[in-house]
Structures are given as structure tokens and as C-alpha cells.
GULUMPA-321013 format. One line per 10 residues: their letters; for each residue x, y, z of C-alpha. Coordinates in pm, 1 decimal. Layout:
a) X:Y:Z | ...
***
This chain:
maktmrvada) -2276.9:-3860.7:3155.2 | -2011.5:-3902.4:2858.4 | -2147.0:-4054.2:2516.9 | -1949.5:-4307.2:2328.4 | -1906.8:-4237.2:1964.0 | -1697.7:-4281.3:1650.2 | -1423.5:-4033.9:1673.9 | -1544.0:-3894.7:1301.1 | -1886.3:-3863.1:1497.0 | -1744.2:-3653.5:1733.7
vgrvlselgl) -1517.5:-3415.9:1530.1 | -1840.1:-3341.5:1349.4 | -2026.0:-3261.3:1674.0 | -1795.4:-3050.9:1869.6 | -1742.1:-2848.0:1539.8 | -2085.4:-2780.6:1519.6 | -2162.7:-2690.4:1862.8 | -1855.9:-2457.2:1856.0 | -2062.5:-2255.8:1574.2 | -1929.8:-2387.5:1253.1
aqifgvvgsg) -2207.3:-2300.3:988.9 | -2078.6:-2361.2:660.2 | -1882.7:-2627.3:485.1 | -1749.5:-2678.3:145.4 | -1597.8:-3009.9:13.3 | -1549.2:-3293.9:-240.9 | -1638.0:-3613.2:-30.3 | -1429.8:-3924.1:-56.6 | -1365.5:-4234.3:137.0 | -1157.2:-4054.1:376.9
nfrvtnallr) -1388.2:-3779.4:462.8 | -1722.1:-3930.2:428.2 | -1821.3:-4001.0:763.8 | -1703.4:-3651.7:927.9 | -1907.0:-3455.7:670.8 | -2204.0:-3657.5:742.6 | -2150.9:-3585.1:1094.5 | -2154.1:-3199.2:1042.9 | -2466.5:-3226.3:828.4 | -2637.1:-3403.5:1125.9
ggvaftaarh) -2521.8:-3146.0:1372.8 | -2675.9:-2866.5:1134.9 | -2412.6:-2727.6:937.3 | -2478.9:-2655.2:567.3 | -2263.7:-2844.0:298.5 | -2198.5:-2715.1:-30.2 | -2048.6:-2999.8:-291.1 | -1785.5:-2887.0:-519.6 | -1644.5:-3036.5:-841.3 | -1278.9:-2998.1:-745.2
emgaatmada) -1102.0:-2937.0:-410.3 | -941.3:-2599.3:-514.3 | -1278.8:-2490.3:-610.0 | -1412.5:-2580.5:-267.4 | -1151.3:-2442.3:-60.1 | -1153.4:-2112.1:-273.3 | -1544.7:-2086.1:-189.4 | -1467.1:-2137.5:172.5 | -1208.4:-1860.3:170.6 | -1444.6:-1599.5:14.2
yarvtgdvaa) -1737.0:-1685.5:252.3 | -1486.8:-1619.6:542.1 | -1399.9:-1315.0:377.8 | -1758.3:-1204.4:316.0 | -1905.9:-1288.9:636.8 | -1596.6:-1280.7:868.2 | -1698.9:-1632.9:1005.8 | -1510.5:-1952.4:1001.5 | -1568.2:-2189.3:676.6 | -1468.3:-2515.3:634.2
vslhqgcglt) -1365.3:-2735.0:393.1 | -1359.9:-3130.4:364.2 | -1107.5:-3302.3:173.4 | -1004.1:-3658.5:111.0 | -647.7:-3757.7:227.6 | -354.2:-3710.9:9.6 | -445.5:-3624.3:-325.6 | -762.1:-3434.5:-208.1 | -537.2:-3205.2:-20.2 | -262.1:-3165.3:-255.0
ngltgiaeaa) -559.9:-3047.5:-533.7 | -704.7:-2792.3:-253.0 | -350.8:-2646.9:-186.4 | -368.3:-2375.6:-391.8 | -676.9:-2232.3:-251.8 | -522.4:-2312.9:78.9 | -251.3:-2083.9:10.7 | -435.6:-1821.2:-131.9 | -650.9:-1820.7:223.8 | -400.6:-1858.0:454.5
kchtpvlvla) -209.0:-1546.1:265.5 | -504.8:-1340.9:326.5 | -515.6:-1463.9:687.6 | -895.1:-1580.7:624.9 | -1058.9:-1797.3:915.3 | -1047.9:-2124.0:707.3 | -1110.3:-2469.1:888.4 | -976.4:-2770.9:616.3 | -1086.0:-3129.6:773.3 | -817.1:-3321.8:550.4
adtaqgdvts) -843.8:-3705.3:598.0 | -533.7:-3876.4:622.5 | -371.4:-4219.6:587.5 | -352.8:-4468.1:882.4 | -93.6:-4405.9:1111.7 | 232.6:-4569.2:1028.0 | 68.3:-4683.0:656.6 | 362.6:-4507.1:478.6 | 301.2:-4753.5:152.5 | -61.3:-4620.6:69.4
nfyidqdaav) -96.1:-4450.5:-241.5 | -262.8:-4176.1:-73.7 | 43.3:-4104.0:171.4 | 231.1:-3773.7:168.0 | 369.7:-3587.1:478.8 | 19.4:-3377.3:495.5 | 180.9:-3154.4:740.1 | 459.1:-3038.4:558.7 | 286.9:-2980.9:241.5 | 66.8:-2773.4:470.8
aavgatpmri) 323.3:-2548.8:636.5 | 497.1:-2522.5:304.6 | 216.9:-2310.4:165.7 | 167.3:-2078.0:461.7 | -103.3:-2278.5:618.8 | -96.4:-2394.3:999.4 | -87.3:-2773.8:1038.3 | -276.1:-2957.5:1323.1 | -426.6:-3305.4:1373.4 | -631.4:-3548.2:1544.4
hsaasavada) -344.1:-3715.0:1790.6 | -550.8:-4002.0:1935.4 | -905.0:-4109.8:2013.0 | -905.2:-3988.2:2363.3 | -788.8:-3627.9:2257.5 | -1009.2:-3574.6:1933.5 | -1265.8:-3374.0:2045.6 | -998.6:-3118.8:2217.3 | -795.6:-3139.8:1900.3 | -1072.9:-3053.1:1669.7
arayrvaqve) -1177.5:-2760.5:1931.1 | -834.5:-2632.8:1920.4 | -794.3:-2600.5:1559.5 | -1139.1:-2415.0:1530.2 | -1029.6:-2214.6:1811.5 | -692.1:-2107.2:1582.3 | -880.1:-2057.2:1268.9 | -1106.2:-1827.3:1451.6 | -951.4:-1649.1:1694.6 | -601.5:-1613.1:1548.9
rktvvlsmpi) -746.3:-1547.8:1191.9 | -521.1:-1869.1:1042.1 | -605.3:-2116.1:793.4 | -609.6:-2440.3:979.0 | -528.0:-2789.4:802.7 | -633.7:-3040.1:1054.4 | -547.6:-3390.6:928.2 | -766.2:-3683.2:1063.9 | -600.2:-4029.0:1003.3 | -881.8:-4266.9:919.2
dlqeeqtayp) -811.0:-4537.4:1148.9 | -842.0:-4282.7:1454.1 | -1162.6:-4174.4:1278.6 | -1292.1:-4517.7:1326.4 | -1163.8:-4549.7:1673.0 | -1462.6:-4466.0:1972.2 | -1421.1:-4218.3:2201.7 | -1632.8:-4055.3:2530.7 | -1785.1:-3758.5:2421.8 | -1763.7:-3495.2:2737.0
aarpatelsq) -2072.3:-3430.0:2896.5 | -1978.3:-3037.2:2904.7 | -2034.7:-2851.1:2608.5 | -1768.6:-2712.0:2472.5 | -1682.2:-2311.2:2525.8 | -1835.4:-2109.6:2230.5 | -1747.3:-1777.6:2343.1 | -1386.4:-1706.2:2234.1 | -1174.1:-1389.8:2186.4 | -843.8:-1252.8:2087.7
pavavapadv) -688.7:-1073.9:2372.5 | -669.7:-722.0:2314.1 | -304.5:-581.7:2242.8 | -254.6:-279.4:2472.5 | -223.1:73.8:2304.1 | 124.0:227.7:2409.7 | 88.5:585.7:2516.1 | 404.0:665.8:2362.1 | 273.7:560.3:2027.1 | -68.8:746.4:2046.4
ealagllgss) 137.7:1041.9:2131.4 | 354.8:1002.3:1835.1 | 90.4:934.5:1571.5 | -113.9:1231.1:1718.0 | 186.2:1461.7:1665.5 | 244.5:1363.0:1345.0 | -147.4:1395.3:1219.6 | -161.2:1703.4:1425.7 | 133.5:1872.3:1207.9 | 13.5:1722.1:859.2
erpviiggrg) -121.0:1933.5:630.1 | -227.3:1655.8:388.2 | -263.1:1338.7:561.8 | -401.3:1033.9:407.4 | -569.6:730.7:589.3 | -577.7:368.5:405.4 | -785.3:125.6:543.1 | -720.7:-246.6:476.5 | -924.7:-584.2:547.1 | -771.2:-530.7:919.3
srlakrdire) -966.3:-203.4:960.3 | -1334.0:-359.5:892.6 | -1426.3:-338.8:1241.3 | -1270.2:-20.2:1302.7 | -1443.4:149.0:1008.2 | -1657.6:407.8:1234.0 | -1353.5:519.9:1461.1 | -1112.9:525.6:1144.4 | -1359.0:786.5:970.9 | -1391.2:970.3:1307.3
laatsgalli) -1016.9:1016.9:1325.9 | -986.9:1144.3:977.2 | -1241.5:1369.2:1018.3 | -1068.8:1511.3:1323.0 | -754.3:1501.9:1143.7 | -823.3:1668.6:812.8 | -725.7:1343.1:637.2 | -868.9:1175.9:308.9 | -954.7:796.4:329.2 | -901.2:559.2:74.6
asgggrgvfe) -906.2:174.3:90.1 | -685.8:-115.1:6.2 | -775.3:-378.0:-227.0 | -821.8:-626.8:48.6 | -1030.9:-350.3:235.6 | -1213.8:-226.5:-57.9 | -1570.2:-70.0:18.0 | -1473.7:-26.5:401.0 | -1534.5:394.7:378.5 | -1762.6:391.1:87.6
gddwaldiig) -2034.4:645.1:140.5 | -1809.6:895.2:309.8 | -1749.9:1237.6:115.4 | -1392.9:1247.1:186.8 | -1311.6:908.9:85.0 | -1162.2:783.3:-264.1 | -1223.2:460.7:-369.1 | -926.0:224.9:-386.0 | -576.4:243.2:-368.7 | -262.1:118.3:-579.0
gfatdgaael) -288.7:-34.0:-947.4 | -678.3:4.4:-918.5 | -679.8:369.5:-844.4 | -795.1:600.9:-1087.8 | -499.9:845.9:-1193.4 | -624.5:1147.6:-1004.5 | -715.4:944.1:-687.8 | -328.0:819.8:-746.0 | -201.0:1167.6:-739.1 | -393.7:1281.9:-434.2
vsesdlivvf) -228.8:1020.9:-251.6 | 128.1:1074.7:-384.9 | 73.9:1486.9:-319.8 | -9.7:1374.9:55.4 | 262.3:1439.4:337.2 | 179.1:1161.7:563.8 | 10.5:793.7:498.5 | -143.1:658.1:796.6 | -214.9:297.9:712.5 | -483.6:68.0:925.7
gaalntwttr) -470.6:-304.8:882.8 | -337.9:-316.5:512.1 | 4.7:-461.4:427.5 | 145.9:-184.6:210.1 | 273.3:-444.1:-58.3 | 375.3:-366.4:-400.3 | 5.1:-380.7:-559.1 | -118.1:-105.1:-296.4 | 201.3:101.9:-310.4 | 232.6:74.0:-702.7
ngsltdgirl) 568.5:-53.7:-631.3 | 652.1:216.9:-359.8 | 589.6:510.4:-635.6 | 269.0:605.3:-420.1 | 432.6:646.5:-76.4 | 806.5:751.5:-146.8 | 930.4:1038.8:-2.1 | 584.0:1062.1:237.9 | 583.1:986.6:604.1 | 431.5:619.7:671.7
vqiddraeai) 264.1:486.4:984.5 | 135.1:135.9:982.8 | -125.3:-4.6:1258.8 | -148.6:-352.7:1276.8 | -250.3:-601.3:1551.4 | 40.0:-836.2:1417.4 | 375.7:-727.4:1481.6 | 505.2:-942.5:1210.5 | 319.2:-733.3:944.1 | 476.4:-387.9:1075.5
gmhrlvdlgi) 699.7:-291.1:795.8 | 734.6:-622.3:599.0 | 688.7:-480.5:271.7 | 801.0:-111.6:312.3 | 1013.4:35.7:595.6 | 749.7:275.0:804.6 | 855.8:617.5:1004.9 | 607.3:491.8:1308.0 | 497.6:123.1:1360.9 | 217.4:63.5:1606.5
vgdagavara) 117.7:-295.8:1715.0 | -233.7:-267.3:1828.2 | -602.7:-271.8:1740.6 | -711.9:-48.4:1466.2 | -1041.2:53.8:1651.0 | -841.1:127.9:1963.3 | -549.3:315.5:1816.7 | -816.1:518.8:1608.7 | -1012.7:625.1:1945.8 | -721.5:671.6:2158.2
tqeallsagp) -543.0:920.9:1907.8 | -860.5:1090.4:1816.8 | -872.4:1179.0:2182.9 | -527.0:1307.2:2179.0 | -601.5:1540.5:1870.1 | -930.5:1699.6:2039.5 | -753.3:1745.8:2355.3 | -466.9:1946.8:2198.4 | -709.9:2201.1:1996.1 | -998.2:2150.3:1752.1
prtgyrtpei) -1055.5:1948.7:1447.7 | -819.1:2066.0:1171.9 | -870.1:2137.4:799.9 | -585.7:1924.6:673.9 | -663.5:1796.6:343.5 | -997.6:1856.7:359.8 | -1042.5:2205.8:145.2 | -1307.6:2270.1:-117.7 | -1061.6:2221.6:-377.0 | -987.3:1902.0:-263.8
aervqsvryw) -1335.2:1815.5:-225.4 | -1413.8:1879.8:-603.1 | -1088.6:1672.0:-677.8 | -1221.6:1369.4:-477.0 | -1577.8:1390.8:-602.5 | -1444.1:1393.2:-961.2 | -1165.1:1122.7:-939.1 | -1320.9:883.9:-707.0 | -1484.5:640.4:-961.4 | -1325.2:503.7:-1305.8
kdqpvekvde) -1727.4:527.7:-1401.3 | -1637.2:870.5:-1440.7 | -1345.5:890.1:-1603.7 | -1298.2:951.3:-1998.1 | -1294.2:600.9:-2228.4 | -1074.3:603.4:-2531.5 | -1282.0:466.5:-2805.9 | -1186.6:180.5:-2986.6 | -1349.0:97.1:-3326.8 | -1259.9:-271.4:-3362.5
pgfvdpaelt) -1575.4:-426.5:-3535.9 | -1684.9:-756.2:-3366.4 | -1499.7:-677.1:-3012.6 | -1579.9:-438.3:-2729.3 | -1402.2:-205.4:-2542.8 | -1370.9:-404.6:-2191.4 | -1362.9:-44.5:-2002.1 | -1681.3:32.7:-2191.7 | -1821.7:-285.6:-2172.6 | -1753.1:-278.2:-1739.3
naidalapme) -1917.4:70.2:-1704.2 | -2196.1:-37.0:-1874.7 | -2265.9:-359.4:-1670.6 | -2166.7:-116.5:-1334.6 | -2486.2:92.8:-1450.4 | -2723.8:-190.0:-1516.5 | -2674.7:-412.7:-1187.3 | -2825.1:-318.8:-865.9 | -2589.6:-164.4:-631.4 | -2662.0:-425.4:-397.8
rtvvvdggnv) -2389.6:-642.1:-524.8 | -2073.2:-872.4:-420.0 | -1802.9:-808.1:-684.8 | -1566.6:-1089.9:-760.4 | -1241.1:-1060.0:-951.6 | -1018.7:-1302.3:-1102.7 | -649.0:-1210.3:-1245.7 | -497.2:-1172.8:-1560.8 | -487.3:-863.4:-1799.1 | -821.3:-786.0:-1734.5
ncypgahlrv) -883.5:-794.8:-1405.7 | -868.2:-411.2:-1367.6 | -1201.5:-395.0:-1533.9 | -1413.3:-551.4:-1282.7 | -1149.9:-513.1:-1011.6 | -1175.5:-119.8:-1029.5 | -1502.4:-3.7:-1249.0 | -1726.6:-215.7:-1108.5 | -1848.8:-0.7:-771.4 | -1914.9:-204.4:-453.2
pddagfvlpl) -2170.9:-102.7:-171.4 | -1911.0:-176.8:136.6 | -1645.7:-386.2:274.5 | -1849.3:-704.9:240.0 | -1913.3:-615.5:-103.6 | -1560.4:-697.9:-249.9 | -1382.2:-1040.0:-301.8 | -1005.1:-1035.0:-455.9 | -847.7:-1337.8:-390.4 | -499.6:-1264.0:-589.8
sfqaigmgla) -278.3:-1229.7:-285.6 | -125.5:-1589.5:-453.1 | -130.5:-1420.5:-812.7 | -318.0:-1737.8:-901.2 | -537.5:-1686.5:-1178.7 | -870.9:-1932.2:-1220.8 | -1015.2:-1889.9:-827.9 | -1274.6:-1649.2:-930.2 | -1555.7:-1859.6:-1005.8 | -1543.9:-2048.8:-704.6
savgaaiarp) -1504.1:-1773.9:-497.4 | -1782.5:-1621.3:-674.7 | -1988.9:-1925.5:-545.8 | -1896.7:-1919.7:-202.1 | -1948.1:-1511.7:-196.0 | -2323.4:-1605.1:-321.9 | -2384.2:-1835.9:-58.6 | -2232.0:-1598.8:218.0 | -2465.4:-1314.4:105.5 | -2751.4:-1463.9:-119.6
drltvlgvgd) -2954.3:-1102.4:-80.9 | -2694.1:-950.7:-295.8 | -2634.6:-989.1:-681.7 | -2292.2:-1178.0:-721.1 | -2097.1:-1002.8:-1039.3 | -1781.0:-1211.9:-1130.7 | -1532.8:-1026.9:-1382.3 | -1322.0:-1318.9:-1523.4 | -1062.0:-1396.6:-1832.4 | -1144.1:-1645.1:-2096.9
gsllmaaael) -864.1:-1844.6:-1961.7 | -938.4:-1822.2:-1580.2 | -1293.5:-1929.4:-1616.1 | -1187.6:-2231.4:-1813.5 | -932.4:-2350.3:-1590.1 | -1222.3:-2410.4:-1312.9 | -1525.8:-2450.8:-1569.6 | -1655.4:-2717.6:-1366.5 | -1778.3:-2493.4:-1077.9 | -2018.3:-2372.9:-1359.8
etaarlglgm) -2224.7:-2692.3:-1253.8 | -2210.8:-2619.6:-920.9 | -2381.3:-2254.4:-956.1 | -2632.8:-2380.0:-1166.1 | -2711.8:-2685.3:-940.6 | -2718.1:-2443.0:-653.6 | -2932.0:-2216.8:-860.5 | -2740.1:-1911.2:-783.8 | -2837.6:-1620.9:-970.5 | -2489.3:-1464.9:-1049.4
livvyndsay) -2374.1:-1245.9:-1336.8 | -2034.7:-1376.4:-1487.2 | -1865.8:-1151.8:-1725.3 | -1578.2:-1310.6:-1899.8 | -1357.3:-1115.9:-2105.3 | -1271.5:-1304.1:-2340.9 | -966.2:-1247.5:-2577.3 | -908.6:-1588.0:-2662.8 | -549.1:-1573.8:-2471.6 | -367.1:-1566.3:-2139.1
gaevhlfpds) -366.1:-1180.3:-2221.1 | -117.0:-1073.0:-1960.6 | 175.0:-1297.1:-2124.8 | 74.4:-1132.7:-2433.0 | 107.4:-793.2:-2303.5 | 390.0:-884.2:-2073.4 | 604.3:-968.5:-2376.9 | 553.9:-692.1:-2677.3 | 855.1:-756.6:-2832.9 | 759.2:-1128.6:-2884.8
teeeqeivrf) 694.8:-1256.8:-3260.9 | 366.1:-1400.6:-3331.4 | 503.8:-1762.5:-3330.9 | 641.4:-1712.2:-3020.2 | 292.2:-1586.8:-2861.7 | 118.6:-1890.0:-3036.0 | 187.1:-2076.0:-2668.5 | -45.8:-1811.1:-2470.5 | -326.8:-1766.1:-2739.3 | -599.0:-2009.7:-2834.8
pdtdiaaiar) -890.0:-2058.3:-3085.5 | -1210.2:-1866.6:-2981.0 | -1395.1:-2052.7:-2747.2 | -1778.0:-2019.9:-2731.8 | -1837.6:-1989.9:-2356.3 | -2192.3:-1907.1:-2370.3 | -2245.9:-2251.9:-2538.0 | -2045.7:-2385.6:-2276.6 | -2213.3:-2223.9:-1984.1 | -2576.6:-2337.1:-2122.6
gygcdgvtvr) -2417.5:-2709.8:-2108.0 | -2362.9:-2707.8:-1760.6 | -2738.5:-2532.5:-1695.3 | -2643.1:-2150.4:-1684.6 | -2777.2:-1914.5:-1895.8 | -2536.0:-1782.4:-2156.4 | -2520.5:-1486.4:-2424.9 | -2250.1:-1356.3:-2664.6 | -2180.8:-1006.9:-2658.4 | -1971.7:-836.3:-2969.7
smddlapvra) -2098.6:-487.4:-2938.9 | -2251.4:-286.6:-2683.3 | -2585.8:-336.8:-2861.8 | -2618.3:-686.7:-2746.5 | -2683.5:-606.3:-2384.3 | -3052.1:-655.6:-2402.4 | -3050.3:-1004.8:-2273.5 | -2845.2:-885.3:-1968.1 | -3112.0:-594.8:-1910.1 | -3372.6:-886.7:-1938.5
wldsprerpl) -3183.0:-1141.7:-1705.6 | -3114.6:-885.7:-1442.2 | -3499.2:-779.7:-1444.7 | -3579.7:-1136.7:-1446.8 | -3648.7:-1394.5:-1096.0 | -3271.1:-1499.9:-1179.7 | -3297.7:-1813.0:-1099.8 | -2967.9:-1966.9:-1263.1 | -2640.6:-1814.0:-1355.4 | -2601.1:-1584.0:-1634.4
ivdakitgra) -2257.8:-1618.6:-1841.0 | -2163.5:-1306.7:-2043.1 | -1886.0:-1385.7:-2313.7 | -1787.0:-1079.1:-2409.9 | -1532.0:-1106.4:-2690.8 | -1301.8:-803.3:-2608.7 | -1043.0:-601.6:-2812.0 | -714.9:-745.9:-2757.7 | -541.0:-424.4:-2638.2 | -344.6:-415.3:-2307.5
swlmaagdgp) -566.4:-318.8:-2019.8 | -473.8:-9.7:-1899.6 | -318.5:-147.0:-1549.6 | -63.0:-350.5:-1806.7 | -12.7:-65.1:-2013.8 | 59.5:144.0:-1708.3 | 301.7:-72.2:-1580.7 | 96.0:-155.1:-1277.4 | -17.3:-555.9:-1364.3 | 91.7:-841.0:-1233.1
dht) 457.0:-981.5:-1338.4 | 292.2:-1319.0:-1385.6 | -54.6:-1465.4:-1382.9
***
């Protein structure tokens, strides 16, 4: 028998029954009831201090777990505060469901009124809404399904007047088993890919975020075809532990890894976009045959022209191609020669590359510092990276254990999302140490979430690369005068003291001899975050110096 209840309660109930487990948010009058309904349904709620933080926490949580994460926001300004985080999630095809209150139907004079659907669509997310009390349960279930199955960031607008209306909750429980229909693999595509791999002497396979569920099949295909393996930024860690795998491609790659990719004669890409960062503006792929496999047709050739594009499930394509290769003959040696094995071993990680010593008393070299942190911290870790001049140090020098151990919230090229992403990642994987690498400008943009991390007792290690500047802008304009650079430089900030004010532990590092408190904290129960205020040398990072850094932060 159907039960009558408020629409807000019905929305919370259906989403909890569909399997939603985690929601982040900032609660106001418009989303108060629906958030409490979710809590009553057993959904865990994390209160953020800012809406962008809430959206970014959900994005990171979903990236790490692969599950739908939700965000609860107030109407109008609550939504607009969260739009940068929502845009980041949408660009990464992260399954995030944003529950956004909306002004009452027709109330265009409300201070909170904006065209929420238009605002959401403008940043690339999918606008949906509760249309009526009678359709509310179906509307909410449909929004969850689109986020879950189609890997979209969905914003479900919920007018506040409709939330208060009564609706009959259906007696039948909504279906919970939802799956994306499989994309059939065309035999001609498999034959073409097998032919290319069968004739290649130096094949390389790139795995992106879309390869995570197929990593075992892709590794077997690489072994049969004699291919080297390497991950994109979004898929970093997907091939970790394979003897023939390099760490990461693109701007974060070691010079030796980049050379091995650029010396290949065939690059096969599973679930990666081949954007400018992955290809180093094309320098790693120009003149090399390219094959791109993705389950979204619109992704094929979006950033670079390819010689062969295959629309299909990564695992299905890898398995079918593997069978075709084995039916044609024994496994190939390809790129897997003894000489290449030695090169792969020596150039895989930044920790094994020489570090140029810089003698600048009172300041630490960021590469040397990061290598030391990498050696001190346990490998069961989740590495989170913010943007700017320094992002290559944590993004490349800190190793990761697997594909669930790396969060790179830089698809929108916005700085300031690292701290909240680290909170979301730490909640997703409490069994791992979350390590955040962030610049001083990026951290101070979102410092309020230090209170969130401290309140939750998250034992995160936050390394602040403090150069008292927006460092990318400093180094992007080397011909600028000191007077011109004053607009992107700031007085030294005692970030360790700020962190302690929020309830975290804080330590200042001006030399490598100052790391003893970090060692002690790592050996402790780690009941609160530790912020390392590292006063770093002011030179350009190796990424910026090489011209592979962001064109803006």
C-alpha cells in the first residue's frame, strides 16, 4: 500500500533505497528537509564549509570509489557557489548527483532566483528537475540512474514549494540493478587493431580513467603484443606493479619515459582523452600511428586526429584483440627487449632521477622535499594534487599504489580544489593515508575546509609548497618587472599557525633538517591533519621550465 509523505522525504527515501551512500553539502532552508530525509535513510552526510568544497569532495569521493556521490545545496547562491566544483566533475564524467533546492515555481522575483537549468548546462553538467509531486519519486530515481549509468554529473533542481507537497510513495521498491548496455565490438575494428599491433615493433598502450575496470585485460593484451604500458593523469596507477609499465605520461612524465613513448611506432589508447597535457601539446604523439578506444563516440578524436577509432567497452576490445593476436601466432617481443627493460626500470619514477641541488638558505627545494615525503609516507596512500607552478612535485614525484590512489582535480584548470578533494578522498578510503600537495595560493583559497578536516579527525598529510605567490603567473611572464609581479606576490604567510587555529597540527619546514616532526606524526595515531608549511625556493618548477605547465591557473 502506498504511503503518503512530503516530496522532500520521498526524494531522500528513494535515493537511499537506490543505494546512495554518501552526501556532502552546505545546508540552508531550501535543502534542510531533503538532507535530513537522506540521513534517516542511512546515507552518510559530511558538512562542508563552502559549497565548492562540498561539490569537490563529492567529485573526489566518486573518483576513488566509482560510486555515485551526492551534493546537497541551497537554491540560487548555494548552487552558484558550487558551480566550479560541478564543472570539474562534469568535465571528468564523474558520477555526481547534485540535489539543489530551487525557488518556488514562478517566483522570479525571489532574491534566490536564477535560471538554474541554464547555469548548470553552461558548465557542462546535466540539468534535471522535480516536475511535480506526482512525478517526484520517478524524477529523483531517473536523475540517480543518469549519474550512475551514464557517468554524468547531474543537477536535480527541487522547487521549494514542491518539496512541501504530499506525494504517494510507491509500494514497490525501485529497481537497484542498473547497467549500461554493452557496446558491441565490430569485428572489423578488432581485425584492424590486431593487424596494427601484429606489425608494430615498438607499441605503447596508454590507460586512462576509462581503463580502470579493464586493466587486467589490457595488461594481457600488452603482454601478447609486446607493448609498454603507461597511464594518463586521470588513470595514474592503473598499471602499477607491472614490470613493463611506466608511471605516467604527459607533462608529469620523466624525461626518459617521454623518450620511450616518443620512440614508439604505435600508440593504443584505452579510455583517455589524448588532450594537450597527455600528449605534451602533441610532441609525444606526432608522427606516430594512434588508435583510440572509448565507449563514448564523441570522445574519439576530440583532441587529436587518430588513425583508428573504436567505440566499445575497453575490456571487450582488449579481450577480442588478444584472441585475434593469439590465433595469428605466438606472443610478440615488440618493445619488450632486455635493453628496454633496463630503461623502463631506470626512468619509471621521479624518485630515481637526479635532483639539481639549489643552495638557498631558509628555503627547501620542492623536488628534494617531495622525494623525502615519498620515502617517509606509507605506500598505502591516496595522492591528491592541486594546480599551479608546484603541482608537478606531488603529481609526479609522489608514487601511488594503484588506480584508486590518485586524484587530479585539474580538468577545469581551477586551483583551490585540492583541499576539499583530499577530504573527499580521505572519507572514501579511511584505510589509506591521504597526502595532499598544494600551493600556498591554492590552500588559502579554500582554507575553511581545514576546519572540516580537523572536525572529522582526518589524519591527512598536507604539504603546502609555499612560495608566497601565484607561482605559475610569476614564471609564465619571466620578462615582467618586479613592479608588475607585485599583483601575484604576497607577504610570507604562517600557514602552520593558520592550520593550528583550525584544529590541525602544523609544522614549518625551511630545511631538510626540519622533517623530524613529520616523521613523528607519521608514526603517531594521526588523529588530525598535519599541515607542512614548506618554504620553497622561488624558481620555476621543472614542468613550467619545460613549457609543459598550465597556460593559466
